[in-house]
Structures are given as C-alpha cells and as structure tokens.
TORMIBA-679790 format. One line per 5 residues: their letters; for each residue x, y, z of N, C-alpha, C, CB. Coordinates in pm, 1 decimal, padded with zeros to 6 digits. Glycine has a CB too. Layout:
<atoms>
A = X,Y,Z,X,Y,Z,X,Y,Z,X,Y,Z; ... $
</atoms>
This chain:
<atoms>
MSETN = 12953.5,-02997.7,-02201.7,12932.8,-02915.1,-02227.3,12925.1,-02749.0,-02170.2,12873.0,-02966.1,-02256.3; 12805.6,-02673.0,-02309.4,12760.2,-02558.1,-02323.2,12607.7,-02612.1,-02214.5,12748.5,-02504.6,-02506.1; 12560.5,-02628.6,-02236.3,12422.7,-02700.8,-02060.7,12451.5,-02688.9,-01974.8,12377.2,-02846.8,-02010.1; 12623.2,-02759.5,-01890.6,12712.6,-02726.8,-01820.9,12683.4,-02585.8,-01765.6,12826.0,-02743.7,-01890.2; 12739.7,-02518.5,-01809.9,12797.5,-02385.5,-01831.8,12695.6,-02308.2,-01834.4,12877.4,-02365.7,-01947.7 $
TKNRK = 12591.6,-02320.4,-01883.5,12424.2,-02199.6,-01907.1,12333.8,-02307.6,-01797.9,12316.0,-02191.6,-02148.5; 12344.9,-02401.8,-01698.9,12302.1,-02407.7,-01575.5,12446.6,-02366.1,-01458.1,12233.5,-02566.6,-01563.5; 12563.1,-02356.6,-01420.9,12608.4,-02351.9,-01335.5,12610.6,-02183.3,-01345.2,12717.1,-02444.1,-01326.1; 12595.2,-02052.4,-01478.5,12608.3,-01912.1,-01475.4,12437.8,-01912.5,-01385.0,12633.9,-01822.3,-01661.9; 12313.2,-02022.1,-01445.4,12130.7,-01961.3,-01418.8,12196.5,-01942.8,-01231.6,11928.0,-02145.9,-01461.9 $
KLMNP = 12302.8,-02030.8,-01167.3,12346.3,-02077.1,-00996.7,12413.2,-01913.5,-00971.7,12504.3,-02252.1,-00972.8; 12472.5,-01869.0,-00995.2,12577.4,-01754.5,-01017.4,12389.1,-01666.7,-00922.4,12664.0,-01703.2,-01260.7; 12383.0,-01572.8,-00783.5,12363.2,-01549.1,-00713.0,12430.8,-01355.7,-00747.1,12399.5,-01664.0,-00622.8; 12526.3,-01380.1,-00806.3,12537.0,-01157.8,-00824.8,12622.7,-01202.0,-00923.5,12629.3,-01004.6,-00668.1; 12635.7,-01181.9,-01054.5,12718.3,-01210.5,-01175.8,12746.1,-01081.9,-01254.3,12646.2,-01314.4,-01268.8 $
HTAGK = 12832.6,-01058.1,-01207.8,12950.2,-00900.0,-01302.7,12889.2,-00892.8,-01367.4,13105.6,-00892.0,-01382.7; 12922.5,-00831.3,-01426.0,12923.2,-00748.7,-01596.9,13038.9,-00716.5,-01617.2,12838.8,-00604.0,-01627.4; 13186.6,-00677.9,-01638.4,13304.5,-00654.3,-01554.5,13325.7,-00714.0,-01674.7,13347.4,-00701.6,-01398.0; 13290.3,-00853.7,-01820.5,13335.4,-00936.1,-01938.6,13444.8,-01020.2,-01837.2,13408.4,-00835.6,-02090.9; 13584.8,-00952.1,-01957.7,13629.9,-01013.3,-02010.6,13784.2,-00922.9,-01878.3,13591.4,-01014.6,-02191.0 $
KSFAL = 13724.5,-00818.0,-01878.2,13777.6,-00725.2,-01821.6,13818.2,-00735.2,-01644.0,13686.7,-00625.5,-01860.4; 13943.3,-00816.5,-01617.7,13997.3,-00854.9,-01445.1,13931.9,-00815.6,-01340.2,14126.3,-00799.1,-01401.6; 13903.3,-00824.1,-01188.8,13868.2,-00735.3,-01158.7,13981.0,-00590.3,-01082.4,13773.2,-00798.7,-01094.9; 14151.2,-00620.2,-01114.1,14238.0,-00592.7,-01051.8,14251.5,-00431.3,-01187.2,14360.4,-00737.7,-01022.7; 14217.4,-00500.0,-01268.8,14174.1,-00371.3,-01421.8,14107.7,-00326.3,-01336.2,14081.1,-00403.3,-01593.4 $
VRNKL = 13959.3,-00315.8,-01347.2,13904.3,-00212.1,-01271.1,13849.0,-00181.2,-01100.7,13813.7,-00200.2,-01343.6; 14015.6,-00150.7,-01071.0,14042.5,-00153.6,-00908.8,14129.4,-00069.5,-00938.9,14089.6,-00287.5,-00815.1; 14265.9,-00104.1,-01050.5,14341.2,00013.6,-01084.9,14294.9,00115.9,-01139.8,14426.3,-00008.1,-01151.4; 14144.2,00050.8,-01279.4,14135.2,00266.4,-01318.4,14045.2,00352.7,-01144.6,13940.6,00312.6,-01543.0; 13949.9,00226.8,-01087.1,13917.1,00355.6,-00957.0,13994.8,00407.8,-00865.2,13827.2,00324.0,-00864.4 $
EKNKE = 14112.7,00311.9,-00873.7,14242.4,00436.0,-00768.1,14288.6,00518.5,-00867.2,14413.5,00358.5,-00683.4; 14268.9,00548.7,-01001.3,14295.5,00654.7,-01028.3,14309.5,00772.7,-00970.4,14248.7,00662.4,-01084.7; 14120.2,00762.5,-00959.0,14048.6,00864.7,-00917.8,14008.5,00878.9,-00742.2,13928.5,00851.4,-01007.4; 13969.3,00786.8,-00641.7,14026.0,00801.5,-00545.2,14168.4,00687.1,-00493.3,13912.4,00808.8,-00468.4; 14226.7,00718.0,-00406.5,14297.0,00622.3,-00335.7,14313.3,00533.3,-00290.8,14316.5,00627.9,-00292.3 $
NVSLK = 14152.8,00518.7,-00197.2,14134.4,00364.5,-00111.9,14014.6,00345.2,-00180.2,14117.8,00354.1,00079.0; 14011.6,00235.6,-00234.8,13831.8,00197.6,-00278.2,13787.6,00080.4,-00251.3,13789.2,00200.0,-00430.4; 13725.1,00134.5,-00131.7,13650.7,00040.1,-00095.3,13550.0,-00087.1,-00162.0,13599.1,00105.4,-00038.3; 13526.6,-00203.7,-00135.0,13504.4,-00286.0,-00185.8,13324.9,-00299.5,-00261.8,13556.3,-00368.8,-00089.3; 13252.6,-00226.9,-00169.6,13109.9,-00187.2,-00200.9,13105.1,-00099.5,-00348.4,13049.6,-00090.2,-00067.1 $
ELFVE = 13239.4,-00022.1,-00324.6,13279.3,00057.6,-00504.9,13247.3,-00038.4,-00611.8,13469.8,00096.2,-00542.1; 13391.4,-00132.4,-00534.4,13409.9,-00190.0,-00638.3,13304.0,-00369.2,-00722.7,13557.8,-00199.0,-00596.8; 13206.6,-00387.5,-00592.8,13107.6,-00447.4,-00673.3,13056.1,-00344.4,-00691.2,13024.7,-00551.0,-00632.1; 12939.8,-00220.8,-00650.5,12868.8,-00155.4,-00764.8,12926.7,-00134.5,-00873.8,12824.6,-00045.9,-00739.9; 13047.6,-00126.6,-00913.5,13165.5,-00104.6,-01065.4,13183.4,-00207.1,-01144.6,13323.7,-00075.3,-01036.3 $
TRARK = 13155.6,-00341.1,-01095.2,13120.1,-00458.7,-01149.5,13043.1,-00486.3,-01190.6,13122.1,-00526.3,-01111.0; 12980.9,-00483.0,-01115.5,12765.9,-00496.1,-01146.5,12686.4,-00384.8,-01223.5,12660.7,-00481.5,-00976.9; 12736.3,-00287.6,-01237.3,12704.5,-00167.7,-01318.0,12636.3,-00254.8,-01482.2,12879.0,-00054.2,-01338.9; 12548.2,-00153.2,-01525.2,12502.7,-00214.6,-01666.3,12514.0,-00084.6,-01735.6,12338.9,-00292.2,-01678.6; 12561.9,-00033.8,-01893.9,12571.2,00075.1,-01927.6,12416.7,00113.2,-01957.7,12671.5,00084.3,-02030.6 $
PGRSY = 12424.2,00256.4,-01955.3,12313.8,00258.1,-02019.1,12168.1,00257.9,-02071.1,12330.4,00238.5,-02028.6; 12024.4,00169.0,-02089.7,12047.3,00162.2,-02183.3,11970.8,00029.1,-02181.8,12174.3,00188.7,-02216.6; 12042.0,-00123.4,-02101.3,12097.6,-00220.5,-02087.6,12069.9,-00257.9,-02034.4,12171.4,-00236.1,-02080.8; 11980.8,-00395.4,-02011.3,11917.1,-00463.1,-01911.9,11995.0,-00557.6,-01896.7,11790.2,-00501.2,-01929.4; 11982.7,-00662.1,-01768.3,12016.6,-00822.4,-01780.2,11916.0,-00895.8,-01846.3,12033.5,-00893.9,-01642.7 $
KESNE = 11956.2,-01004.0,-01907.4,11895.0,-01136.0,-01978.2,11774.5,-01162.7,-01833.7,12047.6,-01297.9,-02013.4; 11894.9,-01248.3,-01698.4,11783.8,-01284.6,-01636.9,11721.6,-01194.8,-01536.7,11807.7,-01396.3,-01584.8; 11692.2,-01188.8,-01423.2,11643.0,-01128.6,-01294.9,11789.1,-01076.2,-01200.9,11542.2,-01258.7,-01206.7; 11785.8,-00984.4,-01191.6,11910.2,-00886.1,-01110.6,11866.7,-00809.2,-00976.7,11964.2,-00754.3,-01217.6; 11750.5,-00877.0,-00940.6,11692.1,-00829.2,-00846.1,11790.8,-00857.0,-00650.1,11535.6,-00908.0,-00880.2 $
NTSSK = 11852.8,-00987.4,-00668.2,11935.4,-01048.6,-00559.4,12067.8,-00935.2,-00544.5,11988.0,-01221.4,-00607.4; 12110.4,-00859.0,-00687.1,12198.9,-00771.2,-00676.9,12193.0,-00614.5,-00665.2,12255.7,-00799.6,-00761.3; 12020.9,-00606.9,-00752.3,11986.3,-00504.4,-00679.1,12016.6,-00422.2,-00543.7,11904.5,-00530.9,-00676.0; 11937.4,-00559.4,-00447.6,11915.1,-00507.1,-00340.6,12075.1,-00532.5,-00257.6,11774.7,-00574.2,-00279.2; 12146.9,-00629.5,-00261.8,12244.0,-00614.0,-00172.4,12302.6,-00497.2,-00217.2,12332.4,-00724.2,-00158.3 $
IAEME = 12334.2,-00457.1,-00344.3,12352.2,-00271.2,-00315.9,12281.2,-00182.8,-00242.8,12336.3,-00194.1,-00425.5; 12137.0,-00167.1,-00276.5,12080.3,-00150.6,-00213.8,12109.2,-00115.4,-00049.9,12029.7,-00224.9,-00252.5; 12099.4,-00256.4,00003.9,12107.8,-00264.6,00094.0,12305.7,-00183.2,00152.4,12051.0,-00414.3,00100.1; 12320.3,-00206.0,00080.9,12478.0,-00191.3,00155.8,12543.9,-00018.5,00152.2,12607.7,-00308.6,00047.1; 12406.2,00058.1,00045.8,12392.9,00191.9,00029.8,12374.3,00292.8,00167.3,12278.9,00200.9,-00060.3 $
EIETQ = 12226.5,00167.0,00242.4,12118.2,00235.8,00326.4,12241.5,00230.4,00461.0,11933.3,00132.5,00347.2; 12335.2,00098.5,00453.3,12405.2,00061.6,00580.5,12547.2,00181.8,00591.4,12459.6,-00125.1,00567.4; 12574.3,00207.4,00492.2,12662.2,00309.0,00476.3,12624.7,00425.7,00545.0,12681.1,00335.3,00348.2; 12522.8,00488.0,00455.2,12437.5,00551.8,00518.1,12405.8,00574.4,00773.8,12319.3,00460.3,00415.1; 12374.4,00475.8,00745.9,12340.5,00456.9,00904.2,12490.5,00486.2,00971.4,12274.7,00278.6,00947.1 $
LSAHD = 12630.0,00411.8,00919.3,12723.9,00422.6,01058.0,12822.8,00532.1,00990.2,12816.4,00252.5,01119.8; 12784.5,00570.7,00870.0,12880.4,00737.8,00787.0,12849.9,00806.5,00949.4,12760.0,00871.6,00584.0; 12659.7,00795.9,00970.4,12626.9,00940.5,01044.0,12642.1,00904.0,01177.6,12471.9,01010.4,01019.5; 12642.9,00780.2,01273.0,12671.5,00773.3,01359.5,12807.7,00783.3,01398.1,12620.6,00701.8,01380.5; 12928.3,00746.5,01314.1,13060.4,00752.7,01337.1,13119.8,00852.7,01214.9,13121.1,00600.2,01341.5 $
SQPAD = 13307.1,00813.6,01279.8,13370.0,00962.3,01188.5,13404.9,00849.8,01119.1,13506.8,01100.7,01245.6; 13408.3,00713.7,01108.0,13478.1,00576.2,01042.8,13396.8,00550.5,00952.9,13499.4,00444.4,01130.0; 13512.6,00497.8,00817.0,13437.0,00466.2,00751.7,13340.0,00341.0,00733.5,13490.7,00487.0,00687.1; 13236.5,00316.2,00705.2,13171.5,00166.4,00703.5,13238.8,00065.2,00634.8,13039.2,00162.7,00642.5; 13200.4,-00041.4,00709.6,13173.0,-00185.1,00577.4,13098.4,-00243.5,00543.0,13214.2,-00287.1,00573.9 $
AYSAV = 13060.0,-00200.5,00433.3,12897.4,-00223.5,00420.7,12887.7,-00333.0,00368.9,12811.3,-00129.0,00339.1; 13030.6,-00341.9,00245.4,12975.2,-00519.8,00210.5,13051.1,-00619.5,00290.2,13005.5,-00577.2,00036.6; 13104.9,-00661.4,00303.9,13162.6,-00719.6,00486.2,12937.6,-00749.5,00531.5,13300.6,-00482.3,00651.7; 12934.6,-00615.8,00559.4,12814.3,-00680.1,00618.6,12708.6,-00721.9,00571.5,12771.1,-00624.6,00687.9; 12682.9,-00693.6,00460.6,12502.2,-00713.4,00324.5,12630.5,-00881.0,00270.6,12456.9,-00475.6,00085.0 $
MDPEH = 12714.7,-00918.5,00222.4,12789.6,-01026.9,00197.3,12771.5,-01130.7,00310.0,12928.3,-00985.8,00178.7; 12782.7,-01221.8,00171.1,12809.3,-01383.4,00295.1,12998.3,-01415.1,00351.3,12752.4,-01585.9,00162.1; 13031.9,-01505.3,00463.7,13152.9,-01486.9,00445.0,13261.1,-01531.8,00374.0,13175.7,-01490.4,00516.1; 13316.6,-01533.5,00340.7,13415.0,-01563.3,00315.4,13445.4,-01717.3,00315.2,13477.2,-01492.5,00384.2; 13495.3,-01801.0,00154.1,13560.4,-01898.0,00133.2,13680.8,-01904.6,00254.4,13601.6,-01888.9,-00009.7 $
PGRLR = 13662.3,-01995.1,00262.3,13813.2,-02051.2,00342.1,13978.7,-02039.9,00205.0,13769.7,-02286.9,00397.4; 14014.4,-01884.5,00256.4,14137.2,-01901.8,00143.1,14121.1,-01814.7,-00020.3,14141.8,-02086.2,00106.4; 14008.2,-01753.7,00051.2,13980.9,-01671.5,-00120.1,13920.9,-01554.5,-00067.5,13856.1,-01756.4,-00256.0; 13932.7,-01494.0,-00182.5,13910.3,-01307.1,-00138.0,13893.5,-01295.2,-00260.3,14043.0,-01187.0,-00063.4; 13700.6,-01234.0,-00293.6,13584.8,-01130.3,-00350.5,13661.3,-01048.7,-00355.9,13454.0,-01086.6,-00278.5 $
LYGRG = 13639.4,-00998.8,-00507.9,13574.8,-00849.7,-00566.5,13796.6,-00830.3,-00617.5,13456.0,-00680.6,-00372.2; 13913.4,-00973.6,-00576.1,14003.8,-00902.9,-00553.5,14097.1,-00968.8,-00721.6,14065.4,-00927.9,-00376.7; 14065.2,-01046.8,-00764.3,14050.2,-01073.0,-00834.6,14094.5,-01258.9,-00825.9,14095.3,-00970.0,-00902.3; 14194.3,-01420.8,-00963.7,14207.2,-01470.0,-00984.9,14359.0,-01463.4,-00899.2,14156.3,-01476.2,-01087.2; 14384.4,-01583.3,-00795.1,14506.8,-01587.3,-00706.3,14535.8,-01533.5,-00646.9,14589.9,-01591.3,-00727.1 $
FTKTS = 14473.8,-01458.0,-00573.0,14396.9,-01347.9,-00470.9,14466.3,-01395.0,-00369.7,14222.7,-01346.7,-00444.1; 14530.8,-01433.7,-00252.7,14490.2,-01445.5,-00133.5,14499.6,-01302.6,00020.3,14571.9,-01572.4,-00115.8; 14487.0,-01394.3,00080.4,14448.6,-01308.5,00185.6,14649.4,-01268.5,00257.9,14306.6,-01420.8,00315.7; 14692.4,-01378.1,00228.7,14878.6,-01375.8,00224.4,14892.2,-01301.9,00155.0,14976.0,-01489.2,00179.5; 14825.2,-01300.3,00041.0,14965.2,-01189.1,-00033.3,14881.5,-01039.1,-00060.9,15042.7,-01265.8,-00237.2 $
LKRKA = 14734.5,-01017.8,00051.6,14699.0,-00867.2,00011.6,14781.0,-00835.1,00167.8,14489.9,-00812.2,-00017.1; 14809.7,-00942.3,00272.2,14890.3,-00866.0,00414.5,15020.9,-00853.8,00339.9,14908.8,-00972.5,00587.8; 15155.0,-00938.4,00255.4,15234.7,-00854.3,00218.4,15206.0,-00709.9,00118.2,15313.5,-00937.2,00170.4; 15139.1,-00764.0,00032.6,15094.2,-00581.8,-00015.9,15111.2,-00491.7,00020.0,14995.9,-00531.5,-00021.2; 14985.9,-00525.3,00175.1,14985.5,-00393.3,00262.2,15109.8,-00360.5,00330.4,14882.2,-00399.2,00370.6 $
GNFEP = 15230.6,-00474.0,00363.8,15330.3,-00439.5,00468.5,15440.8,-00383.5,00369.2,15381.2,-00575.3,00571.3; 15479.4,-00379.5,00280.9,15567.4,-00329.4,00173.1,15582.2,-00152.6,00219.7,15484.8,-00363.4,00000.3; 15469.1,-00070.5,00276.1,15483.9,00037.1,00310.7,15558.2,00063.7,00491.7,15344.1,00084.6,00276.7; 15591.0,00205.4,00445.8,15662.8,00250.2,00567.6,15586.7,00234.2,00732.5,15690.4,00407.3,00534.5; 15649.0,00192.6,00763.7,15504.3,00219.0,00873.4,15506.7,00379.1,00976.3,15507.4,00059.2,01015.5 $
TSNAT = 15402.2,00383.1,01005.0,15487.8,00553.4,01057.0,15360.8,00587.5,01179.3,15494.1,00731.2,00877.5; 15311.7,00491.5,01176.1,15200.6,00408.4,01355.5,15234.6,00479.7,01461.7,15245.0,00218.5,01429.8; 15264.1,00569.5,01578.3,15306.1,00599.1,01676.4,15306.7,00420.3,01758.9,15213.3,00732.4,01731.5; 15208.6,00340.8,01679.0,15190.9,00231.5,01792.9,15274.3,00126.5,01771.7,15052.5,00172.9,01805.1; 15352.4,00177.7,01637.4,15488.6,00092.7,01583.3,15615.0,00175.6,01668.3,15513.7,00106.9,01378.3 $
NDVVQ = 15630.4,00297.8,01663.9,15728.1,00342.1,01757.0,15753.8,00271.1,01888.4,15697.3,00466.5,01785.8; 15636.2,00262.3,01971.0,15634.3,00198.4,02133.8,15640.3,00029.1,02125.5,15466.1,00248.0,02226.7; 15649.2,-00001.9,01985.1,15670.4,-00155.7,01980.0,15775.8,-00167.1,01959.9,15607.8,-00236.1,01894.9; 15813.3,-00085.7,01869.9,16064.3,-00083.8,01842.4,16032.9,-00035.6,02002.8,16214.4,00120.9,01669.1; 16033.5,00065.4,02057.0,16071.6,00080.2,02233.2,16048.7,-00015.7,02355.6,15996.5,00191.2,02286.4 $
QMQEK = 15991.4,-00043.6,02310.6,15990.9,-00204.9,02406.8,16083.1,-00289.5,02363.0,15852.1,-00302.3,02398.2; 16049.5,-00392.2,02271.4,16156.6,-00435.3,02265.6,16274.0,-00381.4,02261.5,16151.1,-00487.6,02201.4; 16352.0,-00305.5,02221.4,16449.8,-00214.8,02274.8,16441.4,-00231.8,02440.0,16417.5,-00057.4,02221.1; 16405.1,-00232.6,02538.5,16409.7,-00242.4,02647.8,16407.2,-00356.1,02693.7,16344.0,-00183.8,02688.2; 16276.3,-00481.6,02631.6,16330.9,-00607.2,02676.3,16451.9,-00679.8,02651.6,16259.6,-00678.8,02649.7 $
IQKMQ = 16567.4,-00599.3,02520.9,16658.1,-00621.3,02468.2,16753.7,-00651.5,02570.2,16680.2,-00534.2,02386.8; 16807.4,-00545.1,02628.6,16844.0,-00428.4,02698.0,16815.1,-00501.9,02834.3,16758.2,-00281.6,02659.7; 16705.8,-00503.3,02891.5,16691.3,-00640.6,03045.3,16735.2,-00717.1,02985.2,16542.7,-00711.4,03123.6; 16740.4,-00816.8,02911.4,16798.4,-00954.2,02849.3,16934.8,-00939.6,02858.9,16760.1,-00987.6,02694.7; 16994.4,-00843.0,02736.8,17165.0,-00852.0,02837.6,17202.7,-00794.8,02957.5,17281.4,-00791.0,02771.3 $
EEMEE = 17076.5,-00774.0,03026.4,17186.1,-00744.5,03202.7,17130.6,-00860.8,03297.0,17142.7,-00547.6,03316.6; 17086.4,-00996.4,03245.8,17055.8,-01066.3,03304.4,17112.2,-01149.6,03292.5,16974.7,-01078.1,03306.4; 17185.9,-01164.9,03144.3,17300.6,-01271.2,03059.5,17431.0,-01230.0,03146.7,17328.8,-01231.2,02856.0; 17462.4,-01110.5,03157.0,17545.2,-00974.6,03194.5,17609.7,-01120.0,03398.6,17363.9,-00734.5,03226.5; 17491.4,-01092.9,03410.9,17468.7,-01101.2,03580.6,17456.8,-01268.3,03645.1,17300.1,-01012.5,03620.5 $
KKRTI = 17431.1,-01379.7,03510.7,17451.4,-01504.2,03500.9,17591.6,-01550.9,03482.3,17376.3,-01544.0,03409.2; 17648.1,-01450.9,03411.5,17818.2,-01459.9,03410.6,17878.5,-01417.4,03498.1,17886.6,-01401.0,03317.6; 17891.2,-01341.5,03582.3,17933.0,-01285.4,03714.8,17938.2,-01380.1,03844.3,17838.4,-01175.0,03744.8; 17753.6,-01478.9,03795.4,17793.6,-01533.6,03952.0,17839.6,-01660.3,03876.5,17651.7,-01555.6,04096.6; 17853.8,-01704.8,03745.8,17918.0,-01853.8,03724.4,18052.2,-01830.2,03736.8,17889.8,-01930.0,03580.2 $
RSEVT = 18114.0,-01747.0,03650.8,18289.7,-01720.9,03735.0,18318.6,-01713.2,03842.4,18361.2,-01614.5,03721.3; 18183.9,-01691.8,03899.4,18254.6,-01633.5,04136.3,18217.5,-01775.7,04142.3,18116.6,-01469.9,04313.6; 18139.3,-01867.3,04122.7,18126.0,-01999.0,04137.4,18245.0,-02052.2,04093.1,18015.6,-02051.8,04074.2; 18287.4,-02059.0,03951.0,18399.3,-02148.1,03940.3,18551.9,-02113.4,03946.2,18381.3,-02204.2,03829.3; 18538.4,-01987.1,04033.3,18660.1,-01946.8,04117.9,18650.7,-01967.7,04267.7,18688.9,-01801.6,04097.5 $
TEVTA = 18584.0,-01994.7,04338.3,18558.9,-02097.8,04473.3,18582.2,-02172.5,04419.5,18441.1,-02126.3,04554.1; 18506.2,-02319.5,04268.0,18537.5,-02415.0,04285.3,18712.9,-02464.8,04289.3,18457.7,-02459.2,04204.5; 18741.2,-02377.2,04195.9,18851.1,-02384.8,04190.4,19019.4,-02351.5,04315.1,18827.0,-02322.0,04091.2; 18944.8,-02271.9,04384.8,19048.5,-02228.2,04523.9,19025.0,-02393.7,04618.0,18961.9,-02037.9,04645.9; 18873.7,-02398.5,04618.6,18866.2,-02497.9,04721.2,18886.7,-02683.1,04643.6,18695.3,-02463.1,04801.4 $
NVIAQ = 18894.9,-02668.4,04519.2,19016.5,-02792.0,04509.3,19161.4,-02754.1,04503.4,19000.8,-02878.6,04375.6; 19231.3,-02637.2,04532.7,19346.6,-02664.0,04536.2,19354.4,-02613.9,04685.4,19432.2,-02606.3,04422.7; 19299.2,-02576.0,04761.8,19305.7,-02610.4,04914.5,19306.4,-02696.3,04931.2,19235.9,-02583.5,04995.4; 19197.3,-02802.6,04894.1,19130.8,-02983.6,04874.7,19347.3,-03068.1,04860.5,18970.3,-03010.8,04610.3; 19388.7,-02964.6,04770.8,19466.3,-03093.9,04729.1,19682.5,-03038.4,04810.5,19441.3,-03108.0,04473.3 $
L = 19628.1,-02931.7,04829.6,19814.9,-02934.6,04903.8,19708.8,-02971.5,05128.8,19966.3,-02625.5,04866.3 $
</atoms>
C-alpha cells in the first residue's frame, strides 16, 4: 500500500504544500485580508514553501505555471480594467462535477447556492423583475378577455336553446 501511495504521489503534476490544512481554511485566512480571493492567489498560497525549504522532487511544472499565470495577469490587467482569470487560462479544464482549490465535497451547484444567498442589487435584476411583472399583467388581461368571450358564447347558446324550445 505504501509503495502504491508513493507512486501515485509522484504522478501529481502540481502537489500542494498545505499539508493537513484544508483549502477552505486557507481560503478563509486569505479572505480575512482581502474580500475576493482569486484562484491564482489560492494556488500560489497552497504551493508556497517556507523560506529555506525546497521540494523533495522537482517543482518545475508548478513554478512555470505560477510564472505563466503572473504573466497572463499582467498582460490582461494592462489592457483591461476587469480582473483577469489567469488560473483558468493556464490550468487544464476541470473534470466534470469537480472544483479545484475549494476542498472536498465542494461542487459547482454548492458554489452557485453560496453565491445565490446575496441580495440582488444590480439594475439588470430589477429590469428582469419589471419584465416579469409586465408579462403577468398581459397574461391576466388575456385571461379576462377569454372569460368575456366564453360568457358571451354561453349566453348566446342559452338564448338560442330557449328560443328553439319555444
């Protein structure tokens, strides 16, 4: 079993150095200093070594990915005012149903639920609500018109039956 674990550990491309500390704890620690923590910042934090310590194995892949992310971030931030997502540009695509750097058991749906707990403050949300209210009003008017049409047809039929019976 130990040999199998050793082989599998050597297969890791970007091993983390957080040890037993979960990524959620690392994220919370970073969020105390900064409101929004990017995936790049979390990746760098979980791969950093204490001064004077080095990896047992080569960490060329990890250090090259970090350098690539920093390069992309500087290029995109120089051109755009929006923050760049350098992590997604450098790293391989996610496996279905998984989220890297969030810890065990965290899924895309749980992330959406967490983000969905905030109050809507954007004008876009208000516009959507207004459009929905207009649709509801229009549907109510159509329903009233159909009710009037049915009533008039029923009264016409009843009148025709009464006349026919006389």
